[in-house]
C-alpha positions, 0 to 999 in steps of 0.5 A: 500500500502507498503511503501519503507524502505528507499528512492526510490533509494533502489528499491526492499526493502519493509515493510510488517507485518512480517518485512523487506523483499527483492525482487520484493514484500513483499514475497521475499527470505531471504537476505544473511546476515540473512542466515549467521546470522542464521548459526552463531546462529546455530553454537553458539548453537552447541558450547554452548551445546557442551561445557556444555556437556563436562564440565558436563562430566568432573565434573561427572568424577572428582566427581567419582574420589573423591568418590573413594578417600573418599571410600579408606579413609573411609576404612583406618579409619575403618581398623585403628579403628579395629587395635586400638580395637585389640591392646587394646584387646591384651593389656588386654590379656598381663596384664592378662598373667602378673598377672598369671605369678606373681601369679605363681612366688609367689606360687613357692616362698611360 
C-alpha cells in the first residue's frame, strides 16, 4: 500500500517507485511546476548551445582574420628579403662598373 507524502490533509499526493506523483493514484499527470521546470531546462539548453555556437563562430572568424594578417606579413618579409638580395646584387654590379671605369681612366692616362 502507498503511503501519503505528507499528512492526510494533502489528499491526492502519493509515493510510488518512480517518485512523487499527483492525482487520484500513483499514475497521475505531471504537476505544473515540473512542466515549467522542464521548459526552463529546455530553454537553458537552447541558450547554452546557442551561445557556444556563436562564440565558436566568432573565434573561427577572428582566427581567419589573423591568418590573413600573418599571410600579408609573411609576404612583406619575403618581398623585403628579395629587395635586400637585389640591392646587394646591384651593389656588386656598381663596384664592378667602378673598377672598369678606373681601369679605363688609367689606360687613357698611360
